[in-house]
VEXTORMI-185471 format. One record per residue (C-alpha): residue number from 1; residue in three letters; x negated, y negated, z negated. Coordinates in steps of 0.25 Angstrom, whole numbers, plus 5000, padded with zeros to 4 digits. Layout:
// VEXTORMI-185471
 kolnu seti    u    v    w
   NUM  ALA    X    Y    Z
...
// end
This chain:
// VEXTORMI-185471
 kolnu seti    u    v    w
     1  MET 5000 5000 5000
     2  LYS 4988 4990 4998
     3  ALA 4987 4989 5014
     4  SER 5003 4985 5013
     5  PHE 5000 4974 5003
     6  ASP 4988 4970 5010
     7  LEU 4996 4969 5023
     8  LEU 5007 4961 5016
     9  ARG 4997 4951 5010
    10  ALA 4991 4949 5024
    11  THR 5004 4946 5031
    12  ARG 5008 4936 5020
    13  ARG 4994 4929 5021
    14  ASN 4997 4928 5036
    15  VAL 5011 4922 5033
    16  LEU 5005 4912 5024
    17  GLY 4993 4908 5033
    18  LEU 5002 4906 5044
    19  THR 5011 4897 5036
    20  GLN 5001 4890 5028
    21  PRO 4997 4879 5038
    22  LEU 5011 4876 5041
    23  SER 5020 4864 5035
    24  LEU 5031 4866 5026
    25  GLU 5040 4861 5038
    26  GLN 5034 4871 5048
    27  LEU 5036 4882 5037
    28  ASN 5051 4878 5036
    29  TYR 5054 4876 5051
    30  VAL 5064 4886 5057
    31  PRO 5063 4886 5071
    32  SER 5076 4888 5080
    33  PRO 5083 4898 5081
    34  LEU 5076 4905 5070
    35  ARG 5081 4905 5056
    36  ASN 5068 4905 5047
    37  ASN 5055 4898 5046
    38  LEU 5041 4902 5040
    39  VAL 5044 4900 5026
    40  TRP 5056 4908 5027
    41  ASN 5048 4920 5033
    42  MET 5038 4918 5021
    43  GLY 5049 4918 5010
    44  HIS 5056 4930 5017
    45  LEU 5043 4938 5016
    46  VAL 5043 4936 5001
    47  VAL 5057 4940 5000
    48  THR 5057 4952 5009
    49  GLN 5046 4958 5002
    50  GLN 5052 4955 4988
    51  LEU 5065 4962 4993
    52  LEU 5059 4974 5000
    53  CYS 5049 4977 4989
    54  TYR 5055 4973 4975
    55  ARG 5070 4972 4977
    56  LEU 5070 4986 4984
    57  ALA 5063 4991 4973
    58  GLY 5072 4985 4962
    59  LEU 5061 4976 4957
    60  PRO 5062 4962 4953
    61  LEU 5059 4952 4965
    62  ASN 5047 4943 4964
    63  VAL 5055 4931 4970
    64  ASP 5068 4925 4966
    65  GLU 5081 4928 4973
    66  ASP 5082 4913 4978
    67  LEU 5069 4917 4987
    68  ILE 5075 4930 4992
    69  GLY 5088 4923 4996
    70  ARG 5081 4913 5004
    71  TYR 5071 4922 5011
    72  ARG 5078 4935 5012
    73  LYS 5081 4942 5025
    74  GLY 5093 4935 5032
    75  THR 5090 4921 5026
    76  ALA 5085 4908 5032
    77  PRO 5078 4895 5027
    78  GLU 5089 4887 5020
    79  GLY 5080 4875 5022
    80  PRO 5065 4871 5021
    81  ILE 5057 4876 5010
    82  ASP 5048 4867 5001
    83  ALA 5033 4868 4998
    84  ALA 5036 4875 4985
    85  GLU 5044 4886 4991
    86  LEU 5034 4889 5002
    87  ALA 5023 4889 4991
    88  ARG 5032 4899 4984
    89  ILE 5033 4908 4995
    90  ARG 5019 4908 4999
    91  HIS 5015 4912 4985
    92  LEU 5025 4924 4985
    93  LEU 5020 4928 4998
    94  VAL 5006 4930 4992
    95  GLU 5010 4934 4978
    96  LEU 5021 4944 4980
    97  VAL 5012 4953 4989
    98  ASP 5003 4955 4976
    99  ARG 5015 4956 4967
   100  THR 5021 4967 4976
   101  GLU 5008 4974 4977
   102  ARG 5005 4974 4961
   103  ASP 5020 4979 4960
   104  TRP 5018 4991 4970
   105  GLU 5005 4995 4963
   106  ALA 5012 4995 4950
   107  GLY 5023 5004 4955
   108  ARG 5035 4994 4953
   109  PHE 5042 4998 4966
   110  VAL 5048 5011 4962
   111  ASP 5063 5010 4964
   112  TYR 5063 5006 4979
   113  ARG 5076 5006 4985
   114  PRO 5076 5011 5000
   115  TYR 5079 5000 5010
   116  GLU 5081 5000 5025
   117  THR 5076 4987 5031
   118  SER 5083 4979 5042
   119  TYR 5070 4983 5050
   120  GLY 5075 4998 5049
   121  VAL 5064 5003 5039
   122  LYS 5068 5010 5027
   123  LEU 5060 5006 5014
   124  ASP 5059 5017 5005
   125  GLY 5050 5012 4995
   126  ILE 5040 5000 4992
   127  GLU 5029 5005 5001
   128  ALA 5039 5005 5012
   129  ALA 5044 4991 5008
   130  ILE 5030 4985 5007
   131  ARG 5027 4991 5021
   132  PHE 5040 4986 5027
   133  ASN 5037 4972 5021
   134  ASN 5025 4971 5028
   135  LEU 5032 4974 5041
   136  HIS 5042 4963 5038
   137  GLU 5031 4953 5034
   138  ALA 5024 4955 5047
   139  LEU 5036 4952 5054
   140  HIS 5038 4939 5047
   141  LEU 5024 4936 5049
   142  GLY 5026 4936 5064
   143  THR 5038 4928 5062
   144  CYS 5030 4918 5055
   145  LEU 5020 4917 5065
   146  SER 5031 4913 5075
   147  LEU 5037 4903 5066
   148  ARG 5024 4897 5063
   149  THR 5023 4894 5078
   150  LEU 5037 4888 5079
   151  ALA 5035 4880 5066
   152  ARG 5022 4874 5071
   153  HIS 5027 4869 5084
   154  ALA 5041 4864 5079
   155  VAL 5035 4857 5066
   156  SER 5023 4848 5068
   157  LEU 5014 4846 5056
// end
């Protein structure tokens, strides 16, 4: 599983790296006809990992329900976020990988409820959830790369 956590860290470093030089306005930009933006994708990564790993294992989440409500699948930005919210999301992207790895090493994910994703993959335990989450995050990294290009062209610094 070490390789899976290393891959998750690498993907999140890439997301953080490609968004770091952008302005808050660029991060909040929603290109038409799309429904979300770069910062929503970042928050969505945090929330989805928590739902797939912790909620399905019956464990307390490491984020509040308000964050879940704003960034879960099927949501869209309710408006621009501020610098404090951006800093919070960036912190969670890094910190929660380490926390999940520590919890996995401690054997906390014992009562995992099987779940079939909308991607058609059945998750039957935490290892499958972590592997699937890496696929999900890679898909969103690709989305972020495209959104970055659109935001740079639409919103000048």
